[in-house]
C-alpha positions as CSV (number, residue, x, y, z in Angstrom):
1,M,98.5,-28.9,29.1
2,K,100.0,-31.7,27.9
3,D,98.8,-31.8,23.5
4,K,96.7,-35.0,23.7
5,T,96.4,-34.8,19.7
6,S,100.5,-35.5,19.1
7,L,100.3,-38.9,20.5
8,S,103.4,-41.5,21.7
9,T,103.6,-45.1,20.3
10,Q,102.3,-46.0,23.8
11,E,99.4,-44.0,23.7
12,V,98.6,-45.0,20.2
13,A,98.9,-48.9,21.9
14,E,96.3,-47.6,24.4
15,I,94.4,-47.0,21.8
16,L,93.7,-50.0,20.5
17,N,94.7,-52.4,23.0
18,I,97.8,-53.8,21.0
19,S,101.0,-53.6,22.0
20,K,104.1,-50.8,21.9
21,N,105.9,-53.2,19.3
22,T,102.7,-54.1,17.1
23,V,102.5,-50.2,16.3
24,Y,106.0,-49.6,15.7
25,Q,104.9,-52.4,12.7
26,L,102.1,-50.6,11.5
27,I,104.2,-47.6,10.9
28,K,106.5,-49.6,9.3
29,R,104.4,-51.4,6.8
30,R,103.2,-47.7,6.4
31,E,100.1,-48.1,7.7
32,L,100.0,-46.1,9.8
33,P,101.6,-41.9,9.7
34,S,104.3,-40.7,11.6
35,Y,107.0,-38.3,12.2
36,R,109.7,-37.5,14.7
37,V,109.8,-34.8,17.1
38,G,113.9,-34.9,18.1
39,R,114.4,-38.6,19.2
40,K,110.5,-39.5,19.5
41,V,108.0,-40.7,17.3
42,R,105.2,-39.2,17.0
43,I,101.0,-40.0,15.4
44,D,98.6,-37.7,15.5
45,L,95.5,-38.9,17.1
46,Q,92.9,-37.9,13.5
47,D,95.7,-40.7,11.9
48,V,95.1,-43.1,14.7
49,E,91.6,-42.7,14.9
50,Y,90.9,-43.5,10.9
51,Y,93.0,-46.3,10.7
52,K,91.6,-47.9,14.1
53,N,87.8,-47.1,12.3
54,K,87.9,-47.6,8.7
55,S,86.3,-50.9,7.3
56,R,89.0,-53.6,7.0
57,T,87.1,-56.2,5.8
58,V,90.9,-58.1,4.6
59,S,91.6,-62.1,5.1
60,E,95.2,-63.5,4.6
61,S,96.3,-66.2,2.2
62,V,99.7,-68.0,2.6
63,S,101.3,-68.2,-0.9
64,Q,105.2,-69.9,0.1
65,G,105.4,-68.1,3.3
66,I,103.9,-64.7,1.4
67,L,101.2,-62.7,2.7
68,Q,98.1,-61.8,0.0
69,R,95.4,-59.7,1.5
70,Q,92.0,-60.2,0.0
71,R,88.4,-58.7,0.5
72,V,86.3,-61.5,2.7
73,D,82.6,-60.2,2.8
74,T,81.0,-62.4,5.5
75,L,83.7,-60.5,8.3
76,P,82.7,-57.0,7.9
77,L,83.9,-55.7,11.3
78,K,86.1,-51.9,11.5
79,A,89.3,-53.3,13.0
80,E,93.2,-53.8,12.8
81,M,93.7,-57.8,12.4
82,R,96.4,-60.8,13.0
83,Y,96.2,-63.2,11.3
84,F,96.1,-67.2,10.9
85,D,99.0,-68.7,9.0
86,S,100.0,-72.3,6.3
87,Q,100.7,-73.2,9.6
88,S,97.4,-73.2,11.3
89,K,95.5,-77.0,11.8
90,D,92.8,-76.4,9.9
91,N,93.0,-72.8,8.0
92,K,90.6,-71.0,9.8
93,A,91.5,-68.3,11.7
94,F,90.2,-68.5,14.6
95,I,89.0,-65.0,15.8
96,I,88.8,-63.3,19.3
97,C,86.6,-60.0,19.3
98,G,86.9,-57.6,22.2
99,Q,89.0,-54.6,22.5
100,D,90.7,-54.6,26.4
101,V,94.8,-55.4,26.2
102,I,93.8,-58.4,27.9
103,L,93.0,-60.3,24.9
104,D,96.1,-58.8,23.1
105,T,97.9,-61.2,26.3
106,L,95.3,-64.5,26.2
107,T,96.5,-64.4,22.2
108,R,100.2,-64.4,22.9
109,Y,99.2,-66.9,25.6
110,L,97.7,-69.0,23.1
111,E,100.1,-69.3,20.1
112,R,102.8,-70.9,22.1
113,H,100.7,-72.9,24.4
114,P,101.4,-76.7,23.1
115,N,98.0,-76.7,22.0
116,G,97.3,-73.5,20.5
117,C,97.1,-72.1,17.8
118,K,97.6,-68.0,16.3
119,S,94.6,-66.1,16.3
120,L,93.3,-63.6,14.1
121,R,92.1,-60.4,16.1
122,Y,88.8,-58.3,15.1
123,Y,88.6,-54.8,17.9
124,T,85.3,-54.2,18.1
125,G,82.6,-54.0,21.1
126,S,81.4,-56.4,23.2
127,Y,77.4,-55.6,21.5
128,N,79.1,-56.5,17.7
129,G,81.6,-59.2,18.8
130,L,78.5,-62.0,20.7
131,I,77.0,-60.8,17.2
132,E,79.4,-61.9,15.1
133,L,80.1,-65.3,17.4
134,Y,76.2,-66.0,16.3
135,R,76.7,-65.4,13.0
136,G,79.8,-68.2,13.0
137,N,82.2,-65.1,12.0
138,A,84.1,-65.4,15.1
139,T,85.1,-67.7,17.7
140,V,85.4,-66.2,20.9
141,A,84.0,-63.1,21.8
142,S,84.2,-61.3,25.3
143,C,82.3,-58.6,26.5
144,H,81.2,-56.6,29.3
145,L,77.7,-55.9,28.9
146,W,75.8,-54.5,32.4
147,N,71.5,-55.2,32.6
148,G,69.8,-52.5,34.5
149,D,67.4,-54.3,35.5
150,T,69.3,-57.0,36.7
151,G,72.4,-55.3,38.0
152,E,74.1,-58.7,36.3
153,Y,76.9,-58.4,33.5
154,N,76.6,-60.5,30.4
155,I,74.3,-63.4,31.4
156,S,71.4,-61.9,30.0
157,Y,73.7,-60.9,26.9
158,V,74.3,-63.9,25.3
159,R,71.4,-65.4,25.9
160,S,69.6,-63.0,24.2
161,L,72.0,-62.8,20.7
162,L,73.2,-65.8,21.1
163,P,69.9,-67.7,20.8
164,G,69.9,-71.5,20.3
165,T,73.3,-71.4,20.8
166,P,74.7,-73.3,24.3
167,C,77.5,-71.0,25.2
168,V,79.8,-71.5,28.3
169,I,80.9,-67.4,30.0
170,I,84.4,-67.0,32.3
171,H,85.8,-64.9,33.6
172,L,87.6,-62.4,32.9
173,A,88.2,-59.9,35.7
174,C,87.3,-57.1,36.8
175,R,87.3,-53.4,35.7
176,M,86.3,-50.3,37.5
177,Q,83.7,-48.0,35.5
178,G,83.4,-44.4,36.6
179,F,83.7,-40.9,35.3
180,Y,86.3,-39.0,33.8
181,V,86.2,-35.4,34.9
182,A,88.3,-31.9,34.5
183,K,91.0,-31.8,37.7
184,G,89.3,-30.9,41.4
185,N,86.9,-31.7,39.5
186,P,85.3,-27.9,38.9
187,K,81.3,-29.2,37.7
188,N,81.6,-31.3,40.2
189,I,79.8,-34.0,38.8
190,T,79.3,-37.1,40.8
191,N,76.6,-39.1,39.6
192,W,73.7,-40.1,36.6
193,E,72.2,-36.8,36.6
194,D,74.2,-35.0,36.6
195,L,74.8,-36.2,32.5
196,A,71.4,-33.7,31.7
197,R,72.8,-30.7,33.3
198,S,72.2,-27.4,31.6
199,D,75.8,-26.4,32.8
200,V,77.8,-29.8,31.7
201,L,78.5,-31.2,28.4
202,M,80.0,-35.1,28.1
203,V,81.2,-36.6,24.9
204,N,79.6,-40.5,24.2
205,R,81.1,-43.8,23.2
206,E,80.4,-45.4,20.6
207,K,77.3,-47.9,19.8
208,G,77.8,-51.4,20.7
209,C,80.8,-50.8,23.4
210,G,80.1,-51.9,26.6
211,V,80.5,-48.2,28.1
212,R,77.9,-47.0,26.0
213,V,75.8,-49.5,27.0
214,L,76.0,-48.9,30.6
215,I,75.2,-45.4,30.0
216,D,72.0,-46.1,27.7
217,E,71.6,-48.0,30.9
218,H,71.4,-45.5,33.6
219,L,70.0,-43.1,31.9
220,R,66.9,-45.5,31.0
221,K,66.9,-47.2,34.4
222,L,66.5,-43.6,35.2
223,N,64.3,-41.5,32.8
224,I,66.3,-39.6,31.2
225,S,66.0,-39.0,27.5
226,H,69.7,-39.0,26.3
227,K,67.9,-35.9,23.7
228,T,68.3,-33.7,27.4
229,V,72.2,-34.5,27.3
230,N,75.0,-32.1,26.5
231,G,77.2,-34.3,23.7
232,Y,75.9,-37.6,23.7
233,T,75.0,-37.9,19.8
234,V,78.9,-36.7,19.7
235,E,81.2,-40.2,20.1
236,D,84.7,-41.2,20.4
237,F,85.6,-44.8,20.0
238,S,88.8,-45.3,23.4
239,H,89.1,-44.6,26.8
240,L,91.8,-42.8,26.2
241,A,90.3,-40.7,23.4
242,V,87.6,-40.0,25.3
243,A,89.4,-39.1,28.3
244,S,92.0,-37.0,25.8
245,T,89.1,-35.1,25.4
246,V,87.9,-34.3,29.0
247,A,91.3,-33.2,29.6
248,R,92.3,-30.5,26.4
249,G,88.3,-28.9,28.2
250,D,86.3,-29.5,25.5
251,V,84.3,-31.3,27.1
252,D,83.5,-31.4,30.9
253,V,82.3,-35.9,31.4
254,A,83.0,-38.9,30.4
255,V,82.6,-42.6,30.8
256,G,85.5,-45.2,31.3
257,N,88.1,-47.1,33.6
258,E,90.4,-45.8,36.3
259,K,93.3,-47.3,34.5
260,T,93.3,-45.0,31.6
261,A,92.7,-42.0,33.8
262,L,95.9,-43.1,35.8
263,Q,97.3,-42.4,32.2
264,V,96.0,-39.1,31.3
265,Q,97.7,-36.2,32.7
266,G,94.9,-33.3,33.8
267,V,91.3,-35.8,34.7
268,D,90.5,-37.0,37.8
269,F,87.9,-40.3,37.9
270,I,85.2,-40.9,39.6
271,P,84.1,-44.6,40.4
272,I,81.0,-45.1,39.4
273,Q,81.0,-49.1,39.4
274,K,82.2,-52.7,38.6
275,E,82.3,-54.2,35.7
276,K,82.4,-57.9,35.0
277,Y,85.1,-58.6,31.5
278,D,84.2,-62.4,30.7
279,L,85.1,-64.6,27.7
280,V,82.2,-66.4,25.7
281,I,82.9,-69.5,24.1
282,K,80.3,-72.3,22.7
283,K,79.2,-75.2,23.6
284,E,80.2,-77.4,21.2
285,D,83.8,-75.7,20.8
286,V,84.5,-76.7,25.2
287,N,86.3,-79.5,24.2
288,K,88.5,-79.0,21.6
289,P,92.4,-78.8,21.8
290,E,92.2,-74.3,21.0
291,F,89.5,-73.8,23.4
292,Q,91.1,-75.5,26.2
293,A,94.5,-74.2,26.2
294,I,92.5,-71.0,26.3
295,I,90.9,-72.4,29.6
296,D,94.5,-73.4,30.9
297,I,95.8,-70.3,30.2
298,I,93.7,-68.7,31.6
299,N,93.9,-70.3,34.7
300,S,97.1,-70.0,35.2
301,K,100.1,-68.7,37.6
302,E,101.3,-66.9,34.5
303,F,99.0,-65.5,33.2
304,H,97.7,-63.8,36.3
305,K,100.8,-62.5,37.2
306,E,100.6,-60.9,33.8
307,L,97.7,-59.0,34.3
308,L,98.5,-58.3,38.1
309,G,101.2,-56.6,35.9
310,I,99.9,-54.5,33.4
311,G,97.6,-53.3,37.1
312,G,93.7,-52.6,36.2
313,Y,92.6,-55.7,36.9
314,D,90.5,-57.8,40.3
315,I,91.7,-61.4,39.1
316,S,90.0,-62.8,42.1
317,E,88.2,-64.5,40.2
318,T,89.8,-64.5,36.8
319,G,88.5,-67.9,35.1
320,K,86.0,-68.5,37.1
321,I,82.6,-70.6,34.7
322,V,80.0,-67.7,35.7
323,G,77.0,-68.7,33.8
324,E,76.3,-71.1,30.9
325,T,73.6,-70.4,28.4
């Protein structure tokens, strides 16, 4: 079995939802420890998780083109960030919350758009991202939060987490969520009730992320107490991390997206439901140039082609306004 405690730069990029080039930059800046095995660069999983989850409450000030970091108490998210520079239009960071690689692609397109800007990325879960948007600490937030009572995604959460704040919800893509299980599915895990079996051990995702909300909503609807689910309190912070835990044989099941299952040896994927991944913008901002640039990008053929090239996304409704609050 492949050793998943030692990761390639591509695997690290998947965990952090950043580009491979950004991983090399982190290594170059000595922010992420690495070593070589022959000609291959390797990074320990524990170093990646430490880097990903430690609090990074810093911002950037620019003096004669040199970046200087300082503490910012109003931005308490745990994340690696890309920063505004002195060319920003109002010297205020344009902050995009979310973890999917779609947002890295959007960020790159936004920097090149005639009416766009450089932006800062906060890698945080959907729930926390919406809260930061409400607090004014974020500019745009993505979400994939399922409401077990209505069967819908995102709209009810945007309405409740941003009270009195009219918003527009724009669809980015659909992704398939399901169970990661060992090859051949030896425990025959096929539904949510199986998580409560005494012979099944799971690894959970962190509170606030869309996958965790999906798990909790299904358990609630089935009247399954989390206390009866073995491994419920054990959390990890990415699709790749939990899939790798299943691949190593440390647990029997985890929940995540289909794309990651194709990248990890030793796991099968049991599809459960298609989720909607959306972008949330405050209505008061919609007509500003940078936000119009985002809307243009999301609806562009070039952006759609790139998502198809990445794979794992249903983009049949990408760019559609799916809700307003």
